[in-house]
N, C-alpha and C positions, 0 to 999 in steps of 0.2 A: 529411731532418730538418727538409724548408720546412714539412708536417705538423705536424710538432711543435710550426712555431712559429703558424704555424697555427689550431691547437686554445686554443695558449697567446695570443695576442694576445686571445681573445673574452672571456677565461676572465670582467676584469669588462667585460658588455658595452654597459655606461652608457661610460664611460667610454671606451670607447675609440670608439662608433659620436658620441657629444659632442666627443673630437677628432677623426673624419673630415669628419665634420659643421663645425667650423668652417675646415679646410683647404680639403673643397669650397665654398665661401660665398667664399673668395679666390680659388683659382681660376677660379668661376666670372664674377665678377668682371671675374677677366681675361680669360676666354674671349673674353668678349662686347666689350668693352670692344675689346680686341684686335681683333674682326671687324669694329665697328663703324672700325674709323681706320681697317683693311684698304679694307674697303669702299668711305667712302668718298674717300677717297685711290686706289681703281683707275676708282671714279666721274670723277675732279675730270680725273686721266691721259687717259683716255678720250675725254671732251671740251676736252682741249687740243691731244688728235692730232687728231681732227676740228674741231675750226675753225685749226688751224695755216694757214697761209696768207691762212684770214682777212680783209680790210680792211671797216673799216664805217665811211662817211661820210659826215658829216649838217652841219647848217648853226651852224659853231662858237659855242657855250653855246646851244643849246636840243636839246632829245632826246624821243622819242617826237615822239607827233603836234604837238611845235610847232614843231620845222625846220622850212623849208622849203631845199630845192634847186629852184630852174631849172630844168627839164628838157638847158637848156646845157653845165649841168656834167660831166653824164654824156655829154655830145658832144666837149668841153675831154677830158675824160679819155679817151675813148678815140682819142685824135686825139696825146698827150701822145708823150713821146721811150724812157716805159718799157709803153705802149697792149702791143707785144708779147710779158709775159706776162703780159698779164690774159689771164687763159684760161676765165677764167666773168662776168658782173655780173648785177646783177638785184635796179634799182630799184622801193623800196616806196613806198607810201602808204596809211599809221596814223594811225584812226582818231581822238577821241580817247575818253576811258572816257565823254564823255556817249549815247554811244550806245547801249553793252552797260550803262551802271547796274542797270537795273533785275531783272539774271541777276545782280545783286551774295548781293540773298541764299542762292538757293541751290548757292551755292558755300560753300567745306567751311568757309574764315575768315574772320574780317570784311574782311583787311586786302587778302583772295586780288583779283586786279583780272583781267576777261577781255577781250582787246583785236580787231578789224577786222583786218585786212592789208589792203591792195591791191595785186596782181602782175601781173605778164604771165607768163599761163600757159608761153609757151614757154620764152622765158628760166627763167622757176622750174625747169622740167626740166632745162635745160643745166647749174644752179648744183648741181641737188643739193637744192633744194627742197623745201616740205610735201608743193609737187602729186605730185614725184617720186615719193611714201613713204606712196600711198592706199591702206588696211590693211582696208578695204571700203565695198564702191562704188566713184565712177568720180568723177574733179576735175570741178569746177565750167564748166562751158561763155564763152568768151568774152564779155566784156560782158550779162550774163542776169541772175539776179539770185540766181545759187545760191551758195553754201557752204560750206566745209569745213572738222569743227572737229578742237580740241587730241584724241587717245583720251582725253587723263590727262585730262577734262574727264569721261567720264564713269565713268572709274575712280577718282579720291579726290574722285566728289560727289555720292553717291545720291541727294539731293536734282538734280539734273541730270537729268531726266530726255527729252532730246532721245533721235529716232533718224533714220536717214537713210529721206528720204521725210518730213521732217515740216516746217515750219512756224519760223524762226527771225525772231525781231522785233528789228530794228536801229531804234532811236527819234533819227529827226533832230529831233525836239523832242518836249515835255514831251507831248505828244497825241496825234503823230503820230508814225507808224513803217512801212515798208517791210515787207514779209514776205519774207525769203527763206531757197530751200529747199534745205535736207541735203543732197547728191546721193553724200560723202565725211568720214569717216570716217581722217584720217592719221595716224599712227606718230608722236607726240614723243617722245626722253627725256627721261624726268625725273634732272633734277640729282641725287635722292640723300639729298637733305634732308627732315628729318623735317616733321610731315605740318603739325606749327604751323609753319616757315617760311611766309611770303607768300609766294605763288607767281604768276606771270604767262600764265593762261592765251588760248590765240592762237584767233582763225577765221580761214579765208583765203579773199577773193574775187576778181573780176576789179581790178584795176589800173580802167578807164574805170568803174564803177559802183562803186568807193569814190570815187574824184572823183564821180562823178552826186549821193549820200551824201551827203559835204560841200556842194558845190552844196547838193541842197537844203536843206539846217542853215542856208544862209547863208553857210560857211562861206568864204575863199579855196581857190578851187582850182586842180590842171594843174601844181599842182608835189609835188613827191616832199618822205619824212618823209624818206627815207635808201636812198645804193645800198649795197648790199656788190658785194665784190669780190675775187678769188680767182684769188690771183699762186702761183703754186709753191710748193707745203706742202715748206719743204728747214729753214727752224729757224727758231726764232722771234724770233733776229736778222735776217734775208730780211727779215720779214716788218718787222721797225720801220721800216728800207733805203725801204720800201717810203709807210710810215706819211711817214716822214721828206718824202719827194715830192712829194706829195701837196698837203703840211702850205708848202712850198716852191714850190708850184705858189699858192697862196693868199694867202698873202705877194707874192706878185710882182704879185697880181692880176692874174691868168687864171681865177678864172670875173666876171668884172666887184664888181657892189658884193660881191658872195656873198663874205665867208670862212665856208670852210668847216672841219672839222675832220673827222678821222680816226683811227678806234684799230682794235682788234686781239682779240675774245672771249679770244684761246690767254697775252695780254700777263695781262689776269686768268685767268687760267687758270692759269695758270702758281705767279701772287703768292698763290693760294688751297693753290695743292702745296704752297708756300714755309709758308709759315703754315702746315701739316700736322703742317711737321715737330712743332711744338708735339706734336700730341697724342698725337705715336711718343715725347718724350720722356716726358711724362705718364702709356700706361700702363707704359713703362721701370720708372719709378718705382714704378707698383702693381707690379706684377710682381714687386721687387727686396720690397717690404712683404709680398706672401706665402708669398714664399718665408723672409723670421723670423718674420713671423706659427706658419705654420704646424710647421716647427720648435721654437717653441716649446712647442707644444701636444701638438708629439708630445716632445717631451723632459717635459714637464711627464706625461703623461699615464705615459714607460717606466718613466718613475723613483716613481711611486706605486703602476704596477705592476712593477719591481726591489725598489720598498723590501720591501714585501711577498710577494719568494722568495727571499730572501737564501737563505735554507737550502738552500730544492732545487739551488739551484743550487751547493751547496757541494757536495751529497750529490751529485748529477751529478758535479762531480770528485771524489771520493774513490769512482769508477765510474769513472774515466777519463777525462771529458769533460778536452782543453785547454783551454786558455783564448781560444784559434783557434773555437775549438767554439764555446763558454757568446756569445760577442764577433760569430759568426755568428747564432746565436741570435736576438741581440736585432736585427740590423743587420737579420734576414729582416720582425722584430718591425714595427718600422718603418720599414722598404716595405709591409705590409700599410695599415699603415695609406694611407700616402700615396697606394696604388695604389684604395684604397676611395675614398678624398679626389675623387679623379681622376673616377670610375663619379661620384659620386653630381656631382660638381660639376659635371660634364661633360650632364646630362640634365640638373641645373637650364639650367647655363648654350641648350642647345637649346630648352629650355621657355620662356625668356627672348625668348629670342631669336625663338622662336616670336608671343611674343603681340608684342612691342612693332612687327613685322613686322605683325601684322594693321592691319586699315581700322579696327580697334575701338578699337587701343590707342596708347599714352600718345601713342610714337610716326609710328604710323599706317604708312603702304601703301610712304610713297615712302622711309623707314628702309632707307641702301641696309648691309649685309652680311654679307660677306664670311665662308665657313667651309672651307679651306684643306686634305687631308689633313697639310699642316704644319703650322695650329692645333692639332692631335688632334695633332700629335708632342708637341708643345711645353707644352703641356699635359699629358702620360702621363711626356714628362722633365723637369719642374718639381717635379708629383707624385714619381717618387721623385727629384732630389737634395734632395726637404722630406723624404723617406722617411728616407738617407743624413747628414745635415745636424743630420736630430732624433734619429736613434739612433747615432749613436755617443759620445756622453756617459753616456748612460746603460747603452752595450753596453761600456762604459772600461769602469764602476766593476763592474757586473756579473762580468766577464770578471777583474778584482782580487782576489777570492772572498778567502780562504781559509777554506778545509773544516773543518781545526782547532779556530783560534779562535774559529770561527762557531759550533763542530756542542760550545763546552764551553762557548758563550754569553757569552763573551765581547764 
């Protein structure tokens, strides 16, 4: 019977193809949106896990290069009543954007930025920072004009043509610069956001070199712009307790005239993860609409086909076919249309995903799309559901045909 149904479904090839194509576009949209949603959520959750227990300390009300933390702030933290819970610490010195602003034309987007940060290599390795993630080359040597670059700089920015051994200019004024030797490329995970979303790229050097560069630019140096602390990665609530303790120290004047703020990237990632629940809801709505639209496409196509074949069904009944046989035949035809739509939709979806994941596409290399066997099975499941729901009414109508009445021409 299935072979018989397969032949019948393509009697009107144009109608069958257009019906399957309509289903395919709906399923393709669901497939791509679902993969994008799953990919972004997986990336955010990964970032959340990797940042669990991390607390960033900065000057209150300041951010980036504007923050000024005396070195005594770190000493107070390491002498606090929770110092035994500090698994690692990593003081940083971030240079202002003016030091690298002349590279902005080589970045993919006008809003992208390239930031130089100074760290203590020994502390950074213990903290599992960039110097512990060298992908090519080696880390910089202490107190030298050497630097390591963010791997994304070379992956996402075709105009940024630098390699290990090349000179990297850090501008200390409008006309003066220091040539720094690129010694390595470190692996930096990307956020997974589309490429049109502004990105911050990083280059790391020794903390004393960073202070020297700031001094050459005539800016105050010798302070940190931030201190990263690693506490036990138990939960976000436990991390928040440490944040509150640091803020309490600041309120009590433990850091002298400096007021500090503390935050956790894990809290930010968790907030994004919760917000992305809206994206899941949107994908579910799209899936429901796809199901209804696909079912309607099959109903229209099958009713059109059945209306032209009513006498055929009457003859089949008169030769011994039962209602259930005709019902199954029409359902099988509807399932074939649905599965054909799923195959076309899957192919189109994979092509679209390949396009938006390509650096030349609209979304760029940063697009994070996750395709799993479960998502493919869901697509097939929707196609079968569309076939069954869309074929029910036409199948019932065909099965109820009365051979005697129809063959008499009534």
